[in-house]
C-alpha positions in Angstrom: 18.2 -8.5 7.2 14.0 -8.2 7.4 12.4 -4.0 8.1 9.8 -5.7 9.9 9.0 -5.7 13.8 7.3 -8.6 13.3 6.6 -12.6 11.6 3.8 -11.8 8.9 1.9 -13.5 5.9 0.2 -12.5 3.1 -2.7 -14.3 4.9 -2.3 -12.4 8.4 -2.2 -9.4 6.7 -5.7 -9.8 4.9 -7.1 -9.7 8.0 -6.7 -6.3 8.9 -8.0 -5.3 5.2 -12.1 -7.0 6.6 -14.5 -4.5 5.5 -11.9 -1.5 4.3 -12.2 -0.2 1.5 -9.6 -2.2 0.3 -11.4 -5.3 0.6 -13.8 -3.6 -1.2 -11.9 -3.0 -4.5 -9.8 -6.0 -4.5 -6.5 -5.2 -2.8 -5.0 -8.3 -2.4 -1.7 -8.3 0.2 0.6 -10.7 -1.9 4.4 -11.3 -1.3 6.0 -10.0 2.2 9.7 -9.2 1.6 13.0 -8.6 3.3 12.4 -5.3 2.7 9.4 -4.7 1.0 5.7 -5.2 0.1 3.9 -6.4 -2.5 -0.5 -6.5 -3.5 -2.1 -6.5 -6.6 -5.5 -4.9 -7.6 -7.8 -6.7 -10.8 -8.4 -4.6 -13.0 -12.2 -4.5 -13.2 -15.0 -1.5 -14.1 -15.7 -1.0 -10.5 -12.1 0.4 -10.4 -11.6 2.0 -14.4 -12.4 5.3 -14.5 -15.4 6.8 -17.4 -13.2 6.3 -20.5 -12.7 2.5 -19.5 -8.9 2.5 -17.6 -7.7 2.2 -14.4 -8.4 5.1 -12.4 -5.7 7.7 -10.9 -7.5 6.8 -7.5 -7.6 3.4 -6.9 -3.8 3.5 -8.0 -3.9 6.2 -5.4 -5.4 3.9 -3.2 -3.1 0.3 -4.0 -0.5 2.7 -2.8 -1.1 4.0 0.1 -2.7 0.9 1.3 0.5 -1.8 0.2 2.9 1.9 2.3 0.7 2.2 4.8 0.5 -1.5 6.0 4.4 -1.2 5.4 4.7 1.3 7.7 2.5 0.1 10.6 4.7 -3.3 10.2 7.7 -1.2 10.8 6.8 0.0 14.7 6.1 -1.1 17.6 2.0 -1.8 16.6 0.9 -1.5 20.5 2.3 2.2 21.3 3.0 3.9 17.6 0.9 4.5 14.3 1.7 5.1 11.6 -1.2 7.2 9.1 -0.6 8.8 5.4 0.8 12.5 5.9 1.4 13.1 1.8 0.7 11.3 -1.5 1.4 11.9 -5.0 1.2 9.7 -8.0 2.5 9.7 -11.1 0.4 7.9 -14.1 2.9 6.7 -16.3 0.7 4.1 -18.2 -3.2 3.0 -18.8 -4.2 0.0 -18.2 -7.8 -1.3 -19.0 -7.7 -5.0 -17.9 -5.8 -7.6 -15.5 -4.4 -7.3 -12.3 -1.6 -4.1 -11.5 1.5 -5.2 -8.6 2.3 -2.6 -6.6 5.8 -2.6 -4.6 6.5 -1.1 -1.2 9.8 0.3 0.1 11.6 2.5 2.5 13.4 5.2 1.5 13.2 6.6 4.7 11.9 4.7 8.1 12.7 7.0 10.9 11.2 7.5 15.0 8.6 10.0 13.5 8.2 9.9 9.7 8.5 7.1 6.9 8.9 7.8 3.4 7.9 5.2 0.8 7.9 4.9 -2.9 5.8 2.7 -4.3 5.9 0.8 -7.7 2.7 0.1 -9.7 3.2 -2.4 -12.7 1.3 -3.7 -15.4 1.3 -7.7 -16.3 3.6 -7.5 -17.9 6.3 -5.6 -15.8 5.5 -1.9 -17.9 5.9 0.8 -15.1 2.0 1.6 -14.8 2.6 4.8 -11.5 4.7 5.9 -9.3 4.0 6.9 -6.2 5.7 8.0 -3.2 4.4 7.8 0.5 4.8 9.9 3.5 3.7 8.3 6.7 3.5 10.5 10.4 4.1 8.1 13.4 2.6 8.9 16.2 1.3 7.5 20.0 -1.8 4.9 20.3 -4.0 6.9 21.8 -5.3 4.6 25.2 -9.4 4.0 24.4 -11.5 5.7 27.8 -13.0 2.8 29.8 
């Protein structure tokens, strides 16, 4: 059984990234499963730290992107919005080239908050980073006339 409130595809979700950090650094939603969302990030000099490996901040940006998109897909987006409240990350392995893949799965989907676990793996399936993201769920503000 799916946790998503609406039918989604990676192509549809790509539209949400236009003009954002995710688009700028190359994050792409690649797979929507029944209870997970997956995204990739190419490891290029654009996301390296000075020593030539994936910047920890880029891993966190990938984790927060995939977790945030997933969280918002679990609520009525006409009435509610999910915003990152806290994120942590443990960087376990360095990567200098290739593509890393993040998979977000929920630990908790509540009415006021959500907690997501995100694993980032390299092309060989080795764990690069684990992250936990807490999302606050708030009512959408009505636009001023």
